[in-house]
TORKEKE-865358 format. One line per 4 residues: number of its first residue (from 1); for each residue x, y, z of C-alpha. Coordinates in Angstrom, 1 decimal. Layout:
REM TORKEKE-865358
NUM	X Y Z; ...
This chain:
REM TORKEKE-865358
1	34.6 112.8 104.4; 33.0 115.8 104.4; 35.9 117.7 102.4; 35.5 115.3 99.7
5	31.9 115.9 99.0; 32.6 119.9 99.0; 35.0 119.3 96.1; 33.0 116.9 94.4
9	29.9 119.1 94.6; 32.2 122.2 93.1; 33.9 120.2 90.0; 29.4 119.8 89.5
13	29.0 123.0 89.9; 31.7 124.3 87.4; 31.2 121.6 84.7; 27.6 122.7 84.6
17	28.4 126.5 84.2; 30.9 125.5 81.1; 27.9 123.5 79.9; 25.8 126.7 80.1
21	28.5 129.1 79.0; 28.9 126.8 75.7; 25.4 126.6 74.9; 25.2 130.8 74.8
25	27.9 131.4 72.7; 26.5 128.7 70.2; 23.1 130.2 70.8; 24.7 133.6 69.8
29	26.6 132.6 67.1; 23.4 131.6 65.4; 21.9 133.9 65.7; 24.8 136.3 64.2
33	24.7 134.1 61.1; 21.0 134.7 60.9; 21.6 138.1 60.9; 23.9 138.1 58.5
37	22.0 136.1 55.9; 19.2 138.4 56.3; 21.2 141.6 55.5; 22.8 139.7 52.3
41	19.1 138.7 51.8; 17.9 142.3 51.8; 21.1 143.7 50.0; 20.6 141.4 47.2
45	16.7 142.5 47.0; 17.9 146.2 46.9; 20.1 145.2 44.0; 17.6 143.8 42.3
49	15.0 146.7 42.9; 17.3 150.1 42.7; 14.7 152.4 40.3; 11.5 151.9 42.5
53	12.7 152.3 45.9; 14.5 155.3 44.7; 10.9 156.6 43.2; 9.1 155.8 46.6
57	11.3 158.0 48.5; 11.2 161.1 46.7; 7.6 160.8 46.6; 7.2 160.4 50.3
61	9.7 163.8 50.3; 7.5 165.6 48.0; 4.4 165.0 50.2; 6.0 166.4 53.1
65	6.9 169.3 51.3; 3.3 169.9 50.0; 2.0 169.7 53.4; 4.1 171.8 55.0
69	3.7 174.5 52.6; -0.3 174.1 52.8; -0.1 174.3 56.8; 1.9 177.7 56.3
73	-0.8 178.9 54.0; -3.0 177.9 56.0; -1.7 179.3 59.3; -1.2 182.8 57.4
77	-4.9 183.4 56.0; -6.1 182.7 59.4; -3.8 184.7 61.0; -4.8 187.6 58.4
81	-8.7 187.1 58.9; -8.0 187.1 62.8; -6.1 190.3 62.5; -8.2 192.0 59.9
85	-11.7 191.2 61.6; -10.7 192.6 64.6; -13.2 194.7 66.7; -12.2 198.1 67.0
89	-11.9 200.0 70.3; -13.0 203.8 70.1; -10.1 204.4 72.4; -7.5 203.0 69.9
93	-9.6 204.2 66.8; -9.2 207.8 68.5; -4.9 206.8 69.0; -5.5 206.1 65.1
97	-6.6 208.7 64.0; -4.8 211.1 66.1; -2.0 210.2 64.8; -2.6 210.6 61.3
101	-4.4 214.5 62.4; -1.9 215.3 64.8; -1.5 219.0 63.8; -5.5 219.3 64.1
105	-6.7 217.2 67.0; -5.8 218.6 70.6; -7.1 216.2 73.3; -10.1 213.5 74.0
109	-12.1 212.2 76.2; -12.4 208.3 77.2; -15.8 207.4 78.5; -16.1 204.8 80.7
113	-19.9 203.6 81.6; -19.9 206.2 84.8; -18.7 208.8 82.9; -21.1 208.9 79.8
117	-23.6 210.9 80.1; -25.9 209.6 77.9; -25.8 206.4 80.3; -25.6 203.9 77.1
121	-22.2 202.8 77.6; -22.5 199.1 76.9; -25.9 198.5 77.1; -27.9 196.1 74.8
125	-27.9 197.5 71.0; -26.1 200.5 72.2; -22.1 201.6 72.2; -19.6 199.6 73.8
129	-16.9 202.4 73.7; -17.0 206.3 72.9; -14.3 209.0 72.5; -14.7 212.8 72.3
133	-12.4 215.0 70.5; -11.2 218.9 70.2; -10.1 220.4 66.7; -8.1 223.6 67.3
137	-9.1 225.0 63.8; -12.6 225.7 65.2; -14.9 227.1 67.3; -17.9 225.2 69.0
141	-21.4 226.3 69.4; -23.2 227.1 71.9; -25.0 223.9 72.3; -21.6 221.6 71.8
145	-19.2 220.6 74.1; -16.9 218.2 71.2; -15.7 218.5 67.9; -16.6 215.2 66.8
149	-17.7 211.9 68.9; -16.7 208.3 67.9; -19.0 205.7 68.6; -18.1 201.8 68.4
153	-21.3 199.2 68.6; -21.2 195.3 68.3; -22.6 195.3 64.8; -23.5 197.8 61.8
157	-26.8 197.0 62.8; -27.0 198.7 66.0; -24.9 201.7 64.2; -26.9 202.1 62.0
161	-30.1 202.3 64.6; -27.8 205.1 66.5; -27.7 207.0 63.1; -31.5 206.6 62.9
165	-31.9 207.8 66.7; -30.3 211.0 66.0; -32.3 211.6 62.2; -35.7 210.8 64.3
169	-34.4 213.1 67.2; -33.9 215.9 64.8; -37.6 215.5 62.8; -39.4 215.5 66.6
173	-37.9 218.4 67.4; -39.5 220.2 64.6; -42.9 218.5 65.6; -43.2 219.5 69.0
177	-41.3 222.9 68.6; -43.4 224.3 66.0; -41.9 227.6 64.0; -45.4 229.1 63.8
181	-45.8 228.8 67.3; -42.0 229.9 68.4; -40.8 231.4 65.7; -36.6 231.7 65.4
185	-36.8 230.3 68.6; -37.7 226.7 66.9; -35.0 227.0 64.6; -32.7 228.0 67.2
189	-33.9 225.0 69.6; -33.7 222.2 66.9; -30.6 223.4 65.0; -28.3 220.6 64.1
193	-26.2 220.8 61.2; -24.0 218.0 62.4; -21.8 216.3 60.4; -21.8 212.5 60.5
197	-20.2 209.3 59.3; -21.3 205.6 59.3; -18.7 202.8 58.7; -20.0 199.1 59.8
201	-20.0 199.0 63.3; -18.7 202.9 63.9; -20.8 206.1 64.1; -18.7 209.5 64.1
205	-20.5 212.7 64.4; -18.7 216.4 63.7; -19.7 219.3 65.0; -21.6 222.3 62.6
209	-18.8 224.8 62.9; -16.4 222.3 60.6; -16.1 223.1 57.0; -17.0 220.7 54.4
213	-13.7 220.4 53.3; -12.7 220.0 57.2; -14.9 216.8 57.4; -13.9 215.3 53.8
217	-10.3 215.2 55.0; -11.4 213.3 58.4; -13.7 210.9 56.2; -10.3 210.5 54.0
221	-8.3 209.6 57.2; -10.9 207.2 58.6; -11.6 205.6 54.8; -7.7 204.8 55.0
225	-7.7 203.3 58.5; -11.1 201.3 58.2; -9.6 200.1 54.7; -7.3 197.5 56.2
229	-9.3 196.5 59.1; -12.9 195.6 59.0; -15.7 195.1 61.7; -17.1 191.6 62.7
233	-20.6 191.5 63.7; -21.6 190.4 67.1; -25.2 189.8 68.5; -26.9 191.2 66.0
237	-30.7 191.6 66.7; -33.4 189.8 64.3; -35.3 192.3 62.3; -38.6 192.0 64.2
241	-36.1 193.0 67.7; -34.7 195.7 65.7; -38.0 197.1 64.7; -39.5 196.8 68.7
245	-36.3 198.6 69.2; -37.3 201.5 66.8; -41.2 201.7 68.6; -39.0 201.7 71.8
249	-36.9 205.0 71.1; -39.8 206.6 69.3; -41.8 206.5 72.2; -38.9 207.4 74.3
253	-38.2 210.7 72.1; -41.7 211.5 72.0; -41.6 211.7 75.9; -38.5 213.1 76.0
257	-40.0 215.9 74.3; -43.1 216.2 76.1; -40.8 217.1 79.1; -38.8 219.7 77.2
261	-41.9 221.6 75.5; -43.3 221.6 79.2; -39.9 223.0 80.5; -39.6 225.5 78.0
265	-43.1 226.7 78.3; -42.2 226.9 81.9; -39.1 229.3 81.0; -41.2 231.3 78.5
269	-44.0 232.2 81.2; -41.3 233.2 83.7; -39.6 235.8 80.7; -43.1 236.9 80.4
273	-43.6 237.5 84.1; -40.3 239.0 84.4; -41.4 241.5 81.5; -44.6 242.5 83.3
277	-42.7 243.0 86.4; -40.0 245.3 84.6; -43.1 247.0 83.0; -44.8 247.8 86.4
281	-41.4 248.7 87.8; -40.9 251.4 84.9; -44.1 253.2 85.3; -42.8 254.2 88.5
285	-39.1 254.7 88.0; -39.7 256.0 84.1; -36.0 254.9 83.7; -35.0 255.5 80.1
289	-32.1 252.9 80.4; -34.3 250.4 82.0; -37.1 251.1 79.5; -34.1 250.3 76.1
293	-33.6 247.1 77.6; -37.4 246.1 78.4; -38.0 247.7 75.0; -36.0 245.1 73.4
297	-37.2 242.3 75.4; -40.5 243.2 74.5; -40.1 243.3 70.7; -38.3 239.6 70.7
301	-41.6 238.4 72.6; -44.5 239.9 71.0; -44.0 238.0 67.7; -43.9 234.8 69.4
305	-47.2 233.2 68.5; -47.0 231.4 72.2; -47.9 235.1 73.6; -50.6 236.2 71.3
309	-52.7 236.9 74.0; -50.5 238.7 76.2; -48.8 241.0 73.3; -52.1 243.3 73.5
313	-51.9 244.0 77.3; -48.0 244.6 76.7; -48.1 247.0 74.2; -50.9 249.1 76.1
317	-47.8 248.7 78.6; -45.3 250.0 76.9; -47.4 253.1 75.3; -48.2 254.3 79.0
321	-44.6 254.3 79.8; -43.9 255.8 76.5; -46.0 258.6 77.5; -44.6 259.0 80.7
325	-41.6 258.8 79.6; -42.3 261.9 77.1; -43.9 263.6 80.3; -40.2 263.2 81.7
329	-38.4 264.9 78.5; -40.8 267.6 78.0; -40.1 268.5 81.9; -36.3 268.4 81.7
333	-37.0 270.2 78.6; -39.1 272.8 80.0; -36.7 272.8 83.0; -33.9 274.2 80.8
337	-35.8 276.7 78.6; -36.8 278.0 82.3; -32.9 278.1 83.3; -32.2 280.0 80.5
341	-34.9 282.7 80.4; -33.4 283.6 83.9; -30.1 283.4 82.7; -31.4 286.0 80.3
345	-32.2 288.3 82.8; -29.4 287.8 85.3; -27.0 287.8 82.0; -25.0 285.4 84.6
349	-21.6 284.0 82.4; -20.9 281.3 84.7; -24.4 279.9 84.9; -25.1 280.0 81.5
353	-21.6 277.8 80.7; -22.5 275.6 83.0; -26.3 275.5 81.5; -24.5 275.0 77.7
357	-22.3 271.9 78.9; -25.7 270.0 80.1; -27.3 270.7 76.7; -24.0 269.9 74.5
361	-24.1 266.5 76.8; -27.6 265.6 75.8; -27.5 262.7 73.2; -31.1 261.8 72.5
365	-32.4 263.2 69.4; -36.0 263.5 70.8; -34.1 267.0 72.1; -33.3 267.9 68.6
369	-35.1 270.7 68.2; -35.7 272.1 71.7; -31.6 272.4 71.3; -31.9 274.4 68.2
373	-34.3 277.0 70.2; -31.7 276.4 73.2; -28.5 277.3 71.2; -30.3 280.4 69.7
377	-31.3 281.5 73.1; -27.7 280.8 74.3; -26.2 282.9 71.4; -28.7 285.8 71.9
381	-27.5 286.0 75.7; -23.7 285.3 75.2; -24.2 288.6 73.0; -25.9 290.5 75.9
385	-23.6 288.9 78.1; -20.9 290.6 76.2; -22.5 293.7 76.2; -23.4 293.8 79.6
389	-19.6 293.0 80.0; -18.0 295.6 77.8; -20.6 298.5 79.2; -19.8 297.6 82.7
393	-16.1 297.9 82.1; -16.5 301.1 80.2; -18.6 302.5 82.9; -15.8 301.3 85.5
397	-13.1 303.5 83.5; -12.0 306.8 84.4; -10.6 309.9 82.5; -7.4 311.5 83.9
401	-5.4 314.0 83.3; -2.2 313.5 81.3; 0.2 315.5 83.4; -0.7 313.4 86.6
405	-0.3 309.9 85.1; 2.9 311.1 83.6; 4.5 312.5 86.5; 3.0 309.6 88.8
409	2.9 306.7 86.5; 3.6 304.4 89.6; 0.3 305.5 91.4; -1.7 305.3 88.6
413	-0.8 301.7 87.3; -3.6 299.2 86.9; -6.3 301.8 87.0; -8.8 301.3 84.0
417	-9.1 304.6 82.5; -10.3 306.8 79.1; -9.0 308.1 76.7; -10.3 310.5 73.4
421	-7.5 310.9 70.7; -5.6 310.7 67.4; -3.8 308.1 65.9; -0.3 309.1 65.1
425	1.1 306.1 64.5; 0.0 302.6 63.8; 3.1 299.5 64.7; 1.5 296.0 63.7
429	3.4 293.5 65.0; 2.5 289.5 65.8; 0.0 289.5 68.7; -0.8 293.1 68.8
433	-1.3 296.4 67.5; 0.8 299.3 68.8; -0.4 302.7 69.0; 0.7 306.2 69.2
437	-2.2 308.6 70.0; -2.5 311.6 71.2; -5.0 312.2 73.9; -5.1 316.1 74.8
441	-7.6 317.2 72.2; -9.5 320.5 71.5; -11.8 320.6 68.7; -11.3 323.4 66.0
445	-13.6 326.4 66.3; -13.9 327.1 62.2; -13.4 324.0 61.3; -14.0 320.1 61.4
449	-11.4 318.1 63.1; -9.4 318.3 66.3; -5.9 319.5 67.4; -4.4 316.9 70.0
453	-0.9 316.5 71.8; 0.6 314.6 74.6; 1.0 310.9 73.6; 0.1 307.6 75.0
457	2.0 304.4 74.2; -0.9 302.5 73.4; -0.8 298.1 72.9; -4.2 296.5 72.1
461	-5.0 293.1 71.5; -8.7 293.5 70.0; -9.9 293.2 66.0; -10.8 296.8 65.2
465	-9.0 298.0 62.3; -6.9 301.3 63.7; -5.6 303.8 61.2; -3.6 306.7 61.5
469	-4.9 310.1 61.9; -8.3 308.1 62.9; -10.1 309.6 66.0; -10.7 306.8 68.6
473	-12.2 306.6 71.8; -10.3 303.8 74.1; -10.9 301.7 77.3; -8.3 300.0 79.1
477	-5.8 299.9 81.9; -2.6 302.4 82.7; 0.5 300.1 82.8; 3.1 302.6 83.6
481	5.7 304.8 81.1; 7.0 303.2 77.8; 10.1 304.6 76.4; 11.2 304.1 73.0
485	13.5 306.5 70.7; 11.8 309.2 68.1; 12.3 309.7 64.6; 15.2 312.1 65.4
489	17.0 309.8 67.7; 15.8 311.3 71.3; 14.8 308.7 74.0; 11.3 309.8 74.9
493	9.2 308.3 78.0; 5.2 308.6 77.7; 2.2 307.5 79.8; 1.4 303.2 78.8
497	-2.0 301.9 78.1; -3.1 298.8 77.4; -6.8 299.3 75.1; -9.5 296.7 76.1
501	-12.1 298.2 73.7; -11.1 300.7 71.1; -14.6 302.4 68.8; -13.9 304.7 65.9
505	-15.7 307.9 66.2
């Protein structure tokens, strides 16, 4: 029974399934038929309006293309605007400038807030980046550290303020360091011939050592760089704020110059004190070399109106020092004159030589007139010394027997001797005169003249001009013997003699 029920349920379920499948299939057929019908309708509709649809599609494409092109243009303009309006950084600008002038710019320094000596980097209304560089074409002045400096600001107003500041500093300097008080020192203190260049947010200063042509070269390169890139002004202060800033800076400049003047005056007072101390020392030492230095300092300071109250006492001191120096010089001149007087009496040739060297070493023109008198005295002393030398020499010479010196020449060699005789022969040579002189003479009884024999071979280096047949006196040194060949060819040996002095009778 149960089995039959199960089979009955199974058949019933199978039947329901078949009915369901048939129903789904019928539905699909209906949907398919409807879809085909719709497509057929659309196709028929399109066939009826083909030109209108085509025109609509082309219009859509054109709009898309126009939108795309416009988008590209807008993006490009925005990009160019962003690139052309970027803010300059001093380091980037310096690198760009160096690439343009690599043959001139040697090195550069990029400042930070810690290394900026002005302590202004990054402050309100001040530069936001700074660089300094050197140029191998110039030699910097004493008060300069770099050939040029680039300062970049947030806006052009701040850059203009910086330019105004330097002009105001120069103006105030001349007000505080007046030329009528400080003389040429005022010009040195306030000397500021630096060139400057302003372009938008960038302010550039150049050393005064640059030539006009070199500055123009830099400006040309900077103009070229800036022509492609513009600055964007940021955080621009109002005119009222800028005016207040100017007043603050003016007040600060005046305060700083007040301090500078006070400090400078202290230095001038110190220079005056040092000068006065040097003068006091000179009154004791009378050091002429030191006096030259002190006099130069005095000449430099006396023309400053700042010292007008001190100058009279300085002049008196200088005059006193000069008088003491003159006294010292006259004392020295008197000492030399005294020495010359002593040598005139002693005829000490060595002492005269030393004193003459000392006189020749004097370069001070103060002694020129003294030197004229001294040199005249020296010439006279030399004449007397030579005369004394000649007299002493002649007095030391002896007269010897001709036969003795001929027989024993070795015994008489280098002895001083004196001869009187007649020149029988003069033989000139390169450096001396060779004479044969007959030295055994007897005076004629009834006529003037001498009869002379016994020949001496004489060598003479002096200036006296000797001729044959001259009767002469000779003083000199025996030097042994001399053998010579006579006119007839015989060898003859006679005493040799070197004459130191010869006089013609």
